[in-house]
C-alpha positions as MATLAB code, in Angstrom:
seq = 'XXXXXXXXXXXXXXXXXXXXXXXXXXXXXXXXXXXXXXXXXXXXXXXXXXXXXXXXXXXXXXXXXXXXXXXXXXXXXXXXXXXXXXXXXXXXXXXXXXXXXXXXXXXXXXXXXXXXXXXXXXXXXXX';
ca = [
       0.000    0.000    0.000;
       2.692    2.500    0.915;
       4.614    1.616   -2.242;
       1.660    2.822   -4.321;
       0.775    5.558   -1.871;
       4.343    6.875   -2.047;
       3.712    8.346   -5.482;
       0.664   10.282   -4.317;
       1.093   11.567   -0.766;
       4.764   11.679    0.108;
       6.814   14.434   -1.430;
      10.189   12.936   -0.626;
      11.865    9.646    0.167;
      12.491   10.953    3.682;
       8.755   11.431    4.278;
       8.080    7.936    2.962;
      10.867    6.441    5.091;
       9.573    8.176    8.210;
       6.005    6.975    7.598;
       7.114    3.395    6.884;
       9.386    3.321    9.928;
       6.521    4.493   12.115;
       4.181    1.843   10.677;
       6.764   -0.926   11.046;
       7.346    0.087   14.650;
       3.626    0.138   15.394;
       3.223   -3.231   13.711;
       5.947   -4.796   15.847;
       4.456   -3.359   19.029;
       0.965   -4.566   18.170;
       2.192   -7.951   16.988;
       3.751   -8.542   20.408;
       0.644   -7.299   22.187;
      -1.792   -9.629   20.388;
       0.598  -12.583   20.171;
      -0.110  -13.677   16.578;
       2.343  -15.397   14.257;
       2.308  -13.112   11.240;
       3.664  -15.721    8.828;
       0.845  -18.095    9.779;
      -1.641  -15.289    9.143;
      -0.096  -14.509    5.747;
      -0.151  -18.164    4.738;
      -3.683  -18.784    6.029;
      -5.095  -15.909    3.988;
      -2.898  -16.762    0.974;
      -1.302  -13.336    0.805;
       1.314  -12.998   -1.904;
       3.577  -10.238   -0.621;
       7.205  -11.424   -0.501;
       8.696   -7.918   -0.512;
       6.426   -6.814    2.316;
       7.387   -9.901    4.331;
      11.073   -9.191    3.692;
      10.821   -5.543    4.689;
       8.431   -5.991    7.596;
       9.474   -9.267    9.214;
      13.061   -9.867    8.137;
      14.784   -6.508    7.652;
      12.379   -4.386    9.659;
      13.213   -1.281    7.649;
      11.574    0.508    4.690;
      12.718   -0.115    1.131;
      14.254    3.353    0.973;
      16.632    2.373    3.769;
      17.403   -1.071    2.346;
      18.168    0.315   -1.114;
      19.819    3.631   -0.274;
      21.375    5.094   -3.393;
      24.392    7.286   -3.915;
      26.383    6.042   -0.919;
      29.013    3.437   -0.281;
      27.955    0.080    1.149;
      29.479    1.094    4.488;
      27.115    4.077    4.617;
      24.185    1.810    3.698;
      25.036   -0.442    6.599;
      25.250    2.547    8.917;
      21.898    3.818    7.625;
      20.239    0.452    8.224;
      21.701    0.236   11.746;
      20.520    3.767   12.525;
      17.050    2.996   11.176;
      16.841   -0.148   13.292;
      17.851    1.789   16.414;
      15.240    4.433   15.633;
      12.626    1.755   15.109;
      13.464    0.086   18.418;
      13.256    3.445   20.200;
       9.816    4.147   18.719;
       8.688    0.643   19.687;
       9.844    1.200   23.264;
       7.977    4.503   23.398;
       4.836    2.823   22.048;
       5.035    0.056   24.642;
       5.207    2.619   27.429;
       2.398    4.688   25.910;
       0.229    1.560   25.904;
       0.791    1.401   29.682;
       2.593   -1.900   29.465;
       4.574   -1.923   32.685;
       5.195   -5.604   33.416;
       8.844   -6.576   33.306;
       8.208   -9.407   30.835;
       6.573   -6.909   28.443;
       9.050   -4.047   28.761;
      12.399   -5.815   29.268;
      12.605   -7.481   25.817;
      11.808   -4.193   24.099;
      14.391   -2.255   26.108;
      16.933   -5.027   25.546;
      16.367   -4.825   21.775;
      16.741   -1.049   21.950;
      20.047   -1.310   23.808;
      21.334   -3.928   21.361;
      20.469   -1.633   18.453;
      22.136    1.325   20.144;
      25.304   -0.695   20.740;
      25.425   -1.610   17.051;
      25.662    2.074   16.204;
      28.862    2.315   18.201;
      27.647    5.505   19.848;
      26.080    4.110   23.026;
      27.950    4.529   26.283;
      27.142    2.978   29.624;
      25.955    5.364   32.291;
      27.297    4.468   35.713;
];
């Protein structure tokens, strides 16, 4: 949907990337909250969307991040890592906004966020 919608609503790749990142983050938060296996759902309803599955379930980043143009592969990797960290941060914020306060709900999300931040090489421990 956003692939088609990109040509109509979004004026730039940055707008599209921001919207997709927000939707992916919301999807991951809601998927955890309702405890459904998305691949089973896709197979049960015979959905043919391999690129969506790749971007949503495997990579977890929009196509504009996966296929960044005009940069070296090192920059692409850095962009993907930064997008993943941003996504994890948004997911953590969403979890807290949904008033999920149990340790078993919050800890995995915060752990994923910290792992993503460490991949950027910019995270420092606060003592």
